VOKOL-92203 format. One record per residue: residue number from 1; residue in one letter; chain; x, y, z of N, C-alpha, C, CB in turn. Coordinates in steps of 0.1 Angstrom, whole numbers, always signed. Each point is the difference from the previous one (the first is absolute). Last residue first. Glycine has a CB too. Layout:
# VOKOL-92203
<node><i>NUM</i><aa>a</aa><ch>A</ch><n_X>X</n_X><n_Y>Y</n_Y><n_Z>Z</n_Z><ca_X>X</ca_X><ca_Y>Y</ca_Y><ca_Z>Z</ca_Z><c_X>X</c_X><c_Y>Y</c_Y><c_Z>Z</c_Z><cb_X>X</cb_X><cb_Y>Y</cb_Y><cb_Z>Z</cb_Z></node>
...
***
This chain:
# VOKOL-92203
<node><i>67</i><aa>h</aa><ch>A</ch><n_X>+55</n_X><n_Y>-74</n_Y><n_Z>+9</n_Z><ca_X>-10</ca_X><ca_Y>-5</ca_Y><ca_Z>-9</ca_Z><c_X>+6</c_X><c_Y>-10</c_Y><c_Z>-9</c_Z><cb_X>-13</cb_X><cb_Y>+21</cb_Y><cb_Z>+1</cb_Z></node>
<node><i>66</i><aa>v</aa><ch>A</ch><n_X>+21</n_X><n_Y>+8</n_Y><n_Z>+48</n_Z><ca_X>+7</ca_X><ca_Y>-9</ca_Y><ca_Z>-9</ca_Z><c_X>-12</c_X><c_Y>-5</c_Y><c_Z>-9</c_Z><cb_X>+20</cb_X><cb_Y>-7</cb_Y><cb_Z>+17</cb_Z></node>
<node><i>65</i><aa>s</aa><ch>A</ch><n_X>-28</n_X><n_Y>+33</n_Y><n_Z>+23</n_Z><ca_X>+4</ca_X><ca_Y>+10</ca_Y><ca_Z>-12</ca_Z><c_X>+7</c_X><c_Y>-10</c_Y><c_Z>-11</c_Z><cb_X>+3</cb_X><cb_Y>+23</cb_Y><cb_Z>+16</cb_Z></node>
<node><i>64</i><aa>a</aa><ch>A</ch><n_X>-16</n_X><n_Y>-41</n_Y><n_Z>+27</n_Z><ca_X>-11</ca_X><ca_Y>+4</ca_Y><ca_Z>-8</ca_Z><c_X>+4</c_X><c_Y>+8</c_Y><c_Z>-13</c_Z><cb_X>-14</cb_X><cb_Y>+1</cb_Y><cb_Z>+22</cb_Z></node>
<node><i>63</i><aa>y</aa><ch>A</ch><n_X>+47</n_X><n_Y>-13</n_Y><n_Z>+11</n_Z><ca_X>-5</ca_X><ca_Y>-13</ca_Y><ca_Z>-9</ca_Z><c_X>-13</c_X><c_Y>+4</c_Y><c_Z>-7</c_Z><cb_X>+10</cb_X><cb_Y>-16</cb_Y><cb_Z>+18</cb_Z></node>
<node><i>62</i><aa>p</aa><ch>A</ch><n_X>+9</n_X><n_Y>+49</n_Y><n_Z>+11</n_Z><ca_X>+10</ca_X><ca_Y>-4</ca_Y><ca_Z>-11</ca_Z><c_X>-4</c_X><c_Y>-12</c_Y><c_Z>-8</c_Z><cb_X>+19</cb_X><cb_Y>+8</cb_Y><cb_Z>+14</cb_Z></node>
<node><i>61</i><aa>l</aa><ch>A</ch><n_X>-48</n_X><n_Y>+4</n_Y><n_Z>+24</n_Z><ca_X>+0</ca_X><ca_Y>+8</ca_Y><ca_Z>-13</ca_Z><c_X>+11</c_X><c_Y>-1</c_Y><c_Z>-10</c_Z><cb_X>-11</cb_X><cb_Y>+15</cb_Y><cb_Z>+12</cb_Z></node>
<node><i>60</i><aa>f</aa><ch>A</ch><n_X>+4</n_X><n_Y>-40</n_Y><n_Z>+33</n_Z><ca_X>-6</ca_X><ca_Y>-5</ca_Y><ca_Z>-12</ca_Z><c_X>+2</c_X><c_Y>+11</c_Y><c_Z>-14</c_Z><cb_X>-19</cb_X><cb_Y>-12</cb_Y><cb_Z>+19</cb_Z></node>
<node><i>59</i><aa>t</aa><ch>A</ch><n_X>+36</n_X><n_Y>+24</n_Y><n_Z>+27</n_Z><ca_X>+6</ca_X><ca_Y>-13</ca_Y><ca_Z>-5</ca_Z><c_X>-5</c_X><c_Y>-4</c_Y><c_Z>-14</c_Z><cb_X>+2</cb_X><cb_Y>-6</cb_Y><cb_Z>+23</cb_Z></node>
<node><i>58</i><aa>a</aa><ch>A</ch><n_X>-24</n_X><n_Y>+40</n_Y><n_Z>+1</n_Z><ca_X>+13</ca_X><ca_Y>+6</ca_Y><ca_Z>-6</ca_Z><c_X>+7</c_X><c_Y>-12</c_Y><c_Z>-6</c_Z><cb_X>+1</cb_X><cb_Y>+19</cb_Y><cb_Z>+16</cb_Z></node>
<node><i>57</i><aa>w</aa><ch>A</ch><n_X>-40</n_X><n_Y>-29</n_Y><n_Z>+6</n_Z><ca_X>-3</ca_X><ca_Y>+6</ca_Y><ca_Z>-13</ca_Z><c_X>+12</c_X><c_Y>+4</c_Y><c_Z>-6</c_Z><cb_X>-22</cb_X><cb_Y>+8</cb_Y><cb_Z>+7</cb_Z></node>
<node><i>56</i><aa>t</aa><ch>A</ch><n_X>+24</n_X><n_Y>-26</n_Y><n_Z>+35</n_Z><ca_X>-2</ca_X><ca_Y>-8</ca_Y><ca_Z>-8</ca_Z><c_X>-1</c_X><c_Y>+5</c_Y><c_Z>-15</c_Z><cb_X>-8</cb_X><cb_Y>-12</cb_Y><cb_Z>+19</cb_Z></node>
<node><i>55</i><aa>a</aa><ch>A</ch><n_X>+14</n_X><n_Y>+41</n_Y><n_Z>+17</n_Z><ca_X>+12</ca_X><ca_Y>-6</ca_Y><ca_Z>-4</ca_Z><c_X>-1</c_X><c_Y>-11</c_Y><c_Z>-9</c_Z><cb_X>+7</cb_X><cb_Y>+6</cb_Y><cb_Z>+20</cb_Z></node>
<node><i>54</i><aa>p</aa><ch>A</ch><n_X>-47</n_X><n_Y>+17</n_Y><n_Z>-3</n_Z><ca_X>+9</ca_X><ca_Y>+7</ca_Y><ca_Z>-8</ca_Z><c_X>+13</c_X><c_Y>-7</c_Y><c_Z>-5</c_Z><cb_X>-10</cb_X><cb_Y>+19</cb_Y><cb_Z>+12</cb_Z></node>
<node><i>53</i><aa>a</aa><ch>A</ch><n_X>-33</n_X><n_Y>-49</n_Y><n_Z>-3</n_Z><ca_X>+9</ca_X><ca_Y>+9</ca_Y><ca_Z>+9</ca_Z><c_X>+8</c_X><c_Y>+8</c_Y><c_Z>-8</c_Z><cb_X>+1</cb_X><cb_Y>-15</cb_Y><cb_Z>+19</cb_Z></node>
<node><i>52</i><aa>l</aa><ch>A</ch><n_X>-46</n_X><n_Y>-5</n_Y><n_Z>-39</n_Z><ca_X>+14</ca_X><ca_Y>-2</ca_Y><ca_Z>+3</ca_Z><c_X>+5</c_X><c_Y>+10</c_Y><c_Z>+10</c_Z><cb_X>+2</cb_X><cb_Y>-10</cb_Y><cb_Z>-22</cb_Z></node>
<node><i>51</i><aa>a</aa><ch>A</ch><n_X>-50</n_X><n_Y>-13</n_Y><n_Z>+3</n_Z><ca_X>+5</ca_X><ca_Y>+11</ca_Y><ca_Z>+10</ca_Z><c_X>+14</c_X><c_Y>-4</c_Y><c_Z>+3</c_Z><cb_X>-22</cb_X><cb_Y>+5</cb_Y><cb_Z>+11</cb_Z></node>
<node><i>50</i><aa>l</aa><ch>A</ch><n_X>-18</n_X><n_Y>-17</n_Y><n_Z>-51</n_Z><ca_X>+12</ca_X><ca_Y>-4</ca_Y><ca_Z>+8</ca_Z><c_X>+4</c_X><c_Y>+13</c_Y><c_Z>+8</c_Z><cb_X>+7</cb_X><cb_Y>-18</cb_Y><cb_Z>-19</cb_Z></node>
<node><i>49</i><aa>r</aa><ch>A</ch><n_X>-57</n_X><n_Y>+0</n_Y><n_Z>-2</n_Z><ca_X>+12</ca_X><ca_Y>+10</ca_Y><ca_Z>+1</ca_Z><c_X>+11</c_X><c_Y>-6</c_Y><c_Z>+8</c_Z><cb_X>-15</cb_X><cb_Y>+21</cb_Y><cb_Z>+0</cb_Z></node>
<node><i>48</i><aa>p</aa><ch>A</ch><n_X>-36</n_X><n_Y>-37</n_Y><n_Z>-28</n_Z><ca_X>+10</ca_X><ca_Y>-1</ca_Y><ca_Z>+9</ca_Z><c_X>+13</c_X><c_Y>+10</c_Y><c_Z>-1</c_Z><cb_X>-8</cb_X><cb_Y>-23</cb_Y><cb_Z>+0</cb_Z></node>
<node><i>47</i><aa>g</aa><ch>A</ch><n_X>-38</n_X><n_Y>+39</n_Y><n_Z>-23</n_Z><ca_X>+5</ca_X><ca_Y>-14</ca_Y><ca_Z>+1</ca_Z><c_X>+12</c_X><c_Y>-1</c_Y><c_Z>+13</c_Z><cb_X>-5</cb_X><cb_Y>-4</cb_Y><cb_Z>-30</cb_Z></node>
<node><i>46</i><aa>n</aa><ch>A</ch><n_X>-19</n_X><n_Y>+42</n_Y><n_Z>+5</n_Z><ca_X>-7</ca_X><ca_Y>-3</ca_Y><ca_Z>+12</ca_Z><c_X>+4</c_X><c_Y>-15</c_Y><c_Z>+6</c_Z><cb_X>-20</cb_X><cb_Y>+15</cb_Y><cb_Z>-9</cb_Z></node>
<node><i>45</i><aa>p</aa><ch>A</ch><n_X>+38</n_X><n_Y>+6</n_Y><n_Z>-33</n_Z><ca_X>+4</ca_X><ca_Y>+8</ca_Y><ca_Z>+10</ca_Z><c_X>-8</c_X><c_Y>-4</c_Y><c_Z>+14</c_Z><cb_X>+5</cb_X><cb_Y>+19</cb_Y><cb_Z>-20</cb_Z></node>
<node><i>44</i><aa>n</aa><ch>A</ch><n_X>+10</n_X><n_Y>-41</n_Y><n_Z>-26</n_Z><ca_X>-10</ca_X><ca_Y>-4</ca_Y><ca_Z>+11</ca_Z><c_X>+2</c_X><c_Y>+9</c_Y><c_Z>+12</c_Z><cb_X>-2</cb_X><cb_Y>-24</cb_Y><cb_Z>-9</cb_Z></node>
<node><i>43</i><aa>k</aa><ch>A</ch><n_X>+27</n_X><n_Y>+29</n_Y><n_Z>-31</n_Z><ca_X>-11</ca_X><ca_Y>-5</ca_Y><ca_Z>-6</ca_Z><c_X>-11</c_X><c_Y>-5</c_Y><c_Z>+9</c_Z><cb_X>+15</cb_X><cb_Y>-6</cb_Y><cb_Z>-17</cb_Z></node>
<node><i>42</i><aa>s</aa><ch>A</ch><n_X>+29</n_X><n_Y>+23</n_Y><n_Z>+30</n_Z><ca_X>-8</ca_X><ca_Y>+10</ca_Y><ca_Z>-4</ca_Z><c_X>-13</c_X><c_Y>-4</c_Y><c_Z>-8</c_Z><cb_X>+21</cb_X><cb_Y>+13</cb_Y><cb_Z>+2</cb_Z></node>
<node><i>41</i><aa>d</aa><ch>A</ch><n_X>+6</n_X><n_Y>-36</n_Y><n_Z>+40</n_Z><ca_X>-3</ca_X><ca_Y>-2</ca_Y><ca_Z>-13</ca_Z><c_X>-8</c_X><c_Y>+11</c_Y><c_Z>-6</c_Z><cb_X>+1</cb_X><cb_Y>-23</cb_Y><cb_Z>+5</cb_Z></node>
<node><i>40</i><aa>r</aa><ch>A</ch><n_X>+29</n_X><n_Y>+31</n_Y><n_Z>+39</n_Z><ca_X>-12</ca_X><ca_Y>-7</ca_Y><ca_Z>-5</ca_Z><c_X>+1</c_X><c_Y>-1</c_Y><c_Z>-14</c_Z><cb_X>-13</cb_X><cb_Y>+8</cb_Y><cb_Z>+17</cb_Z></node>
<node><i>39</i><aa>v</aa><ch>A</ch><n_X>+43</n_X><n_Y>+8</n_Y><n_Z>+32</n_Z><ca_X>+0</ca_X><ca_Y>-4</ca_Y><ca_Z>-15</ca_Z><c_X>-13</c_X><c_Y>-7</c_Y><c_Z>-2</c_Z><cb_X>+24</cb_X><cb_Y>-2</cb_Y><cb_Z>-2</cb_Z></node>
<node><i>38</i><aa>l</aa><ch>A</ch><n_X>+0</n_X><n_Y>+35</n_Y><n_Z>+43</n_Z><ca_X>-10</ca_X><ca_Y>-8</ca_Y><ca_Z>-5</ca_Z><c_X>+2</c_X><c_Y>-2</c_Y><c_Z>-15</c_Z><cb_X>-15</cb_X><cb_Y>+8</cb_Y><cb_Z>+19</cb_Z></node>
<node><i>37</i><aa>i</aa><ch>A</ch><n_X>+48</n_X><n_Y>+5</n_Y><n_Z>+25</n_Z><ca_X>-1</ca_X><ca_Y>+2</ca_Y><ca_Z>-15</ca_Z><c_X>-12</c_X><c_Y>-11</c_Y><c_Z>-4</c_Z><cb_X>+26</cb_X><cb_Y>+7</cb_Y><cb_Z>-4</cb_Z></node>
<node><i>36</i><aa>h</aa><ch>A</ch><n_X>-19</n_X><n_Y>+12</n_Y><n_Z>+57</n_Z><ca_X>+2</ca_X><ca_Y>-10</ca_Y><ca_Z>-11</ca_Z><c_X>+0</c_X><c_Y>+6</c_Y><c_Z>-13</c_Z><cb_X>-10</cb_X><cb_Y>-16</cb_Y><cb_Z>+13</cb_Z></node>
<node><i>35</i><aa>a</aa><ch>A</ch><n_X>+1</n_X><n_Y>+36</n_Y><n_Z>+31</n_Z><ca_X>+12</ca_X><ca_Y>-9</ca_Y><ca_Z>+3</ca_Z><c_X>+2</c_X><c_Y>-9</c_Y><c_Z>-11</c_Z><cb_X>-3</cb_X><cb_Y>+0</cb_Y><cb_Z>+24</cb_Z></node>
<node><i>34</i><aa>p</aa><ch>A</ch><n_X>-30</n_X><n_Y>+36</n_Y><n_Z>-26</n_Z><ca_X>+9</ca_X><ca_Y>+5</ca_Y><ca_Z>+10</ca_Z><c_X>+12</c_X><c_Y>-10</c_Y><c_Z>+1</c_Z><cb_X>-20</cb_X><cb_Y>+11</cb_Y><cb_Z>+12</cb_Z></node>
<node><i>33</i><aa>a</aa><ch>A</ch><n_X>+2</n_X><n_Y>-11</n_Y><n_Z>-59</n_Z><ca_X>-9</ca_X><ca_Y>-1</ca_Y><ca_Z>+13</ca_Z><c_X>+10</c_X><c_Y>+5</c_Y><c_Z>+9</c_Z><cb_X>-17</cb_X><cb_Y>-22</cb_Y><cb_Z>-5</cb_Z></node>
<node><i>32</i><aa>t</aa><ch>A</ch><n_X>+16</n_X><n_Y>+25</n_Y><n_Z>-52</n_Z><ca_X>+6</ca_X><ca_Y>+0</ca_Y><ca_Z>+12</ca_Z><c_X>-10</c_X><c_Y>-2</c_Y><c_Z>+11</c_Z><cb_X>+17</cb_X><cb_Y>+12</cb_Y><cb_Z>-9</cb_Z></node>
<node><i>31</i><aa>a</aa><ch>A</ch><n_X>-17</n_X><n_Y>-30</n_Y><n_Z>-43</n_Z><ca_X>-6</ca_X><ca_Y>+10</ca_Y><ca_Z>+8</ca_Z><c_X>+8</c_X><c_Y>+0</c_Y><c_Z>+14</c_Z><cb_X>-22</cb_X><cb_Y>-3</cb_Y><cb_Z>-13</cb_Z></node>
<node><i>30</i><aa>v</aa><ch>A</ch><n_X>+19</n_X><n_Y>-20</n_Y><n_Z>-43</n_Z><ca_X>+4</ca_X><ca_Y>+0</ca_Y><ca_Z>+13</ca_Z><c_X>-5</c_X><c_Y>+14</c_Y><c_Z>+9</c_Z><cb_X>+19</cb_X><cb_Y>-15</cb_Y><cb_Z>-9</cb_Z></node>
<node><i>29</i><aa>e</aa><ch>A</ch><n_X>-31</n_X><n_Y>-21</n_Y><n_Z>-37</n_Z><ca_X>+0</ca_X><ca_Y>+13</ca_Y><ca_Z>+6</ca_Z><c_X>+6</c_X><c_Y>-1</c_Y><c_Z>+15</c_Z><cb_X>-20</cb_X><cb_Y>+6</cb_Y><cb_Z>-15</cb_Z></node>
<node><i>28</i><aa>i</aa><ch>A</ch><n_X>+24</n_X><n_Y>-37</n_Y><n_Z>-36</n_Z><ca_X>-2</ca_X><ca_Y>+1</ca_Y><ca_Z>+14</ca_Z><c_X>-1</c_X><c_Y>+16</c_Y><c_Z>+4</c_Z><cb_X>+13</cb_X><cb_Y>-23</cb_Y><cb_Z>+2</cb_Z></node>
<node><i>27</i><aa>c</aa><ch>A</ch><n_X>-29</n_X><n_Y>+2</n_Y><n_Z>-50</n_Z><ca_X>+13</ca_X><ca_Y>-4</ca_Y><ca_Z>+8</ca_Z><c_X>-2</c_X><c_Y>+1</c_Y><c_Z>+14</c_Z><cb_X>+14</cb_X><cb_Y>+8</cb_Y><cb_Z>-17</cb_Z></node>
<node><i>26</i><aa>d</aa><ch>A</ch><n_X>-37</n_X><n_Y>-10</n_Y><n_Z>-37</n_Z><ca_X>-2</ca_X><ca_Y>+7</ca_Y><ca_Z>+13</ca_Z><c_X>+13</c_X><c_Y>-8</c_Y><c_Z>+7</c_Z><cb_X>-30</cb_X><cb_Y>+5</cb_Y><cb_Z>+1</cb_Z></node>
<node><i>25</i><aa>p</aa><ch>A</ch><n_X>+35</n_X><n_Y>+4</n_Y><n_Z>-52</n_Z><ca_X>-6</ca_X><ca_Y>-10</ca_Y><ca_Z>+10</ca_Z><c_X>+0</c_X><c_Y>+8</c_Y><c_Z>+13</c_Z><cb_X>+9</cb_X><cb_Y>-22</cb_Y><cb_Z>-12</cb_Z></node>
<node><i>24</i><aa>g</aa><ch>A</ch><n_X>-28</n_X><n_Y>+47</n_Y><n_Z>-22</n_Z><ca_X>+5</ca_X><ca_Y>-12</ca_Y><ca_Z>+5</ca_Z><c_X>+15</c_X><c_Y>-2</c_Y><c_Z>+0</c_Z><cb_X>-22</cb_X><cb_Y>-7</cb_Y><cb_Z>-7</cb_Z></node>
<node><i>23</i><aa>d</aa><ch>A</ch><n_X>-5</n_X><n_Y>+47</n_Y><n_Z>-6</n_Z><ca_X>-2</ca_X><ca_Y>-11</ca_Y><ca_Z>-10</ca_Z><c_X>+5</c_X><c_Y>-12</c_Y><c_Z>+5</c_Z><cb_X>+2</cb_X><cb_Y>+13</cb_Y><cb_Z>-17</cb_Z></node>
<node><i>22</i><aa>s</aa><ch>A</ch><n_X>+3</n_X><n_Y>+25</n_Y><n_Z>+43</n_Z><ca_X>-15</ca_X><ca_Y>-2</ca_Y><ca_Z>-3</ca_Z><c_X>-3</c_X><c_Y>-10</c_Y><c_Z>-9</c_Z><cb_X>-3</cb_X><cb_Y>+22</cb_Y><cb_Z>+3</cb_Z></node>
<node><i>21</i><aa>t</aa><ch>A</ch><n_X>+46</n_X><n_Y>-28</n_Y><n_Z>+26</n_Z><ca_X>-4</ca_X><ca_Y>+10</ca_Y><ca_Z>-10</ca_Z><c_X>-16</c_X><c_Y>-1</c_Y><c_Z>-2</c_Z><cb_X>+24</cb_X><cb_Y>-1</cb_Y><cb_Z>-11</cb_Z></node>
<node><i>20</i><aa>s</aa><ch>A</ch><n_X>+22</n_X><n_Y>-18</n_Y><n_Z>+45</n_Z><ca_X>-16</ca_X><ca_Y>-1</ca_Y><ca_Z>-4</ca_Z><c_X>-2</c_X><c_Y>+14</c_Y><c_Z>-7</c_Z><cb_X>-9</cb_X><cb_Y>-15</cb_Y><cb_Z>+22</cb_Z></node>
<node><i>19</i><aa>y</aa><ch>A</ch><n_X>+52</n_X><n_Y>+10</n_Y><n_Z>-6</n_Z><ca_X>-1</ca_X><ca_Y>-10</ca_Y><ca_Z>-11</ca_Z><c_X>-13</c_X><c_Y>-4</c_Y><c_Z>-2</c_Z><cb_X>+20</cb_X><cb_Y>-7</cb_Y><cb_Z>+4</cb_Z></node>
<node><i>18</i><aa>s</aa><ch>A</ch><n_X>-6</n_X><n_Y>+38</n_Y><n_Z>+30</n_Z><ca_X>+1</ca_X><ca_Y>+7</ca_Y><ca_Z>-13</ca_Z><c_X>-2</c_X><c_Y>-11</c_Y><c_Z>-9</c_Z><cb_X>+16</cb_X><cb_Y>+19</cb_Y><cb_Z>+7</cb_Z></node>
<node><i>17</i><aa>s</aa><ch>A</ch><n_X>-42</n_X><n_Y>-26</n_Y><n_Z>+40</n_Z><ca_X>+14</ca_X><ca_Y>-2</ca_Y><ca_Z>-7</ca_Z><c_X>-1</c_X><c_Y>+7</c_Y><c_Z>-14</c_Z><cb_X>+4</cb_X><cb_Y>-25</cb_Y><cb_Z>+12</cb_Z></node>
<node><i>16</i><aa>k</aa><ch>A</ch><n_X>-36</n_X><n_Y>+44</n_Y><n_Z>+25</n_Z><ca_X>+1</ca_X><ca_Y>-11</ca_Y><ca_Z>-9</ca_Z><c_X>+14</c_X><c_Y>+0</c_Y><c_Z>-6</c_Z><cb_X>-24</cb_X><cb_Y>+2</cb_Y><cb_Z>-5</cb_Z></node>
<node><i>15</i><aa>i</aa><ch>A</ch><n_X>+4</n_X><n_Y>+15</n_Y><n_Z>+55</n_Z><ca_X>+8</ca_X><ca_Y>+5</ca_Y><ca_Z>-12</ca_Z><c_X>+1</c_X><c_Y>-12</c_Y><c_Z>-9</c_Z><cb_X>+13</cb_X><cb_Y>+18</cb_Y><cb_Z>+11</cb_Z></node>
<node><i>14</i><aa>w</aa><ch>A</ch><n_X>-47</n_X><n_Y>-2</n_Y><n_Z>+32</n_Z><ca_X>+6</ca_X><ca_Y>-10</ca_Y><ca_Z>-7</ca_Z><c_X>+7</c_X><c_Y>+6</c_Y><c_Z>-13</c_Z><cb_X>-18</cb_X><cb_Y>-17</cb_Y><cb_Z>+9</cb_Z></node>
<node><i>13</i><aa>e</aa><ch>A</ch><n_X>+5</n_X><n_Y>+33</n_Y><n_Z>+42</n_Z><ca_X>-1</ca_X><ca_Y>+6</ca_Y><ca_Z>-12</ca_Z><c_X>+9</c_X><c_Y>-10</c_Y><c_Z>-10</c_Z><cb_X>-4</cb_X><cb_Y>+26</cb_Y><cb_Z>+10</cb_Z></node>
<node><i>12</i><aa>p</aa><ch>A</ch><n_X>-24</n_X><n_Y>-36</n_Y><n_Z>+39</n_Z><ca_X>+13</ca_X><ca_Y>+2</ca_Y><ca_Z>-7</ca_Z><c_X>-2</c_X><c_Y>+5</c_Y><c_Z>-14</c_Z><cb_X>+11</cb_X><cb_Y>-19</cb_Y><cb_Z>+13</cb_Z></node>
<node><i>11</i><aa>k</aa><ch>A</ch><n_X>-41</n_X><n_Y>+32</n_Y><n_Z>+31</n_Z><ca_X>+0</ca_X><ca_Y>-9</ca_Y><ca_Z>-11</ca_Z><c_X>+15</c_X><c_Y>-1</c_Y><c_Z>-8</c_Z><cb_X>-27</cb_X><cb_Y>+6</cb_Y><cb_Z>-2</cb_Z></node>
<node><i>10</i><aa>t</aa><ch>A</ch><n_X>+3</n_X><n_Y>+12</n_Y><n_Z>+52</n_Z><ca_X>+11</ca_X><ca_Y>-1</ca_Y><ca_Z>-10</ca_Z><c_X>+0</c_X><c_Y>-11</c_Y><c_Z>-9</c_Z><cb_X>+12</cb_X><cb_Y>+10</cb_Y><cb_Z>+16</cb_Z></node>
<node><i>9</i><aa>g</aa><ch>A</ch><n_X>-58</n_X><n_Y>+10</n_Y><n_Z>+4</n_Z><ca_X>+13</ca_X><ca_Y>-4</ca_Y><ca_Z>+7</ca_Z><c_X>+12</c_X><c_Y>+2</c_Y><c_Z>-11</c_Z><cb_X>-13</cb_X><cb_Y>-17</cb_Y><cb_Z>+18</cb_Z></node>
<node><i>8</i><aa>t</aa><ch>A</ch><n_X>-34</n_X><n_Y>+26</n_Y><n_Z>-26</n_Z><ca_X>-1</ca_X><ca_Y>-12</ca_Y><ca_Z>+8</ca_Z><c_X>+13</c_X><c_Y>-2</c_Y><c_Z>+6</c_Z><cb_X>-18</cb_X><cb_Y>-10</cb_Y><cb_Z>-15</cb_Z></node>
<node><i>7</i><aa>r</aa><ch>A</ch><n_X>+14</n_X><n_Y>+44</n_Y><n_Z>-16</n_Z><ca_X>-10</ca_X><ca_Y>+4</ca_Y><ca_Z>+10</ca_Z><c_X>-1</c_X><c_Y>-12</c_Y><c_Z>+11</c_Z><cb_X>-14</cb_X><cb_Y>+16</cb_Y><cb_Z>-18</cb_Z></node>
<node><i>6</i><aa>s</aa><ch>A</ch><n_X>+60</n_X><n_Y>-12</n_Y><n_Z>-8</n_Z><ca_X>-14</ca_X><ca_Y>-1</ca_Y><ca_Z>-5</ca_Z><c_X>-10</c_X><c_Y>+4</c_Y><c_Z>+12</c_Z><cb_X>+7</cb_X><cb_Y>-20</cb_Y><cb_Z>-19</cb_Z></node>
<node><i>5</i><aa>v</aa><ch>A</ch><n_X>+48</n_X><n_Y>+23</n_Y><n_Z>+1</n_Z><ca_X>-8</ca_X><ca_Y>+0</ca_Y><ca_Z>+11</ca_Z><c_X>-15</c_X><c_Y>+3</c_Y><c_Z>-7</c_Z><cb_X>+19</cb_X><cb_Y>+8</cb_Y><cb_Z>+18</cb_Z></node>
<node><i>4</i><aa>k</aa><ch>A</ch><n_X>+30</n_X><n_Y>-27</n_Y><n_Z>-34</n_Z><ca_X>-11</ca_X><ca_Y>+7</ca_Y><ca_Z>-7</ca_Z><c_X>-9</c_X><c_Y>-1</c_Y><c_Z>+12</c_Z><cb_X>+4</cb_X><cb_Y>-7</cb_Y><cb_Z>-26</cb_Z></node>
<node><i>3</i><aa>l</aa><ch>A</ch><n_X>+52</n_X><n_Y>-2</n_Y><n_Z>+24</n_Z><ca_X>-13</ca_X><ca_Y>-6</ca_Y><ca_Z>+3</ca_Z><c_X>-11</c_X><c_Y>+13</c_Y><c_Z>-3</c_Z><cb_X>+10</cb_X><cb_Y>-19</cb_Y><cb_Z>+21</cb_Z></node>
<node><i>2</i><aa>t</aa><ch>A</ch><n_X>+38</n_X><n_Y>+10</n_Y><n_Z>-48</n_Z><ca_X>-7</ca_X><ca_Y>+7</ca_Y><ca_Z>+11</ca_Z><c_X>-13</c_X><c_Y>-6</c_Y><c_Z>+4</c_Z><cb_X>+12</cb_X><cb_Y>+20</cb_Y><cb_Z>-8</cb_Z></node>
<node><i>1</i><aa>m</aa><ch>A</ch><n_X>+40</n_X><n_Y>-28</n_Y><n_Z>-21</n_Z><ca_X>-14</ca_X><ca_Y>-2</ca_Y><ca_Z>+3</ca_Z><c_X>-6</c_X><c_Y>+7</c_Y><c_Z>+12</c_Z><cb_X>+3</cb_X><cb_Y>-20</cb_Y><cb_Z>-10</cb_Z></node>
***
């Protein structure tokens, strides 16, 4: 993941989960920030976001891939 630079400063480049499709269901999006991994609901991009430390994100990933 990379950061996308805008005119107003540095904005995160959000990447939608591969489980989200144009036909649904919506899922999550993630982005990187200088010290965090950001997570948001793709149905509500202006809503609340989680900011996770990289180590916390790495611990979470094995559980996220189980369905």
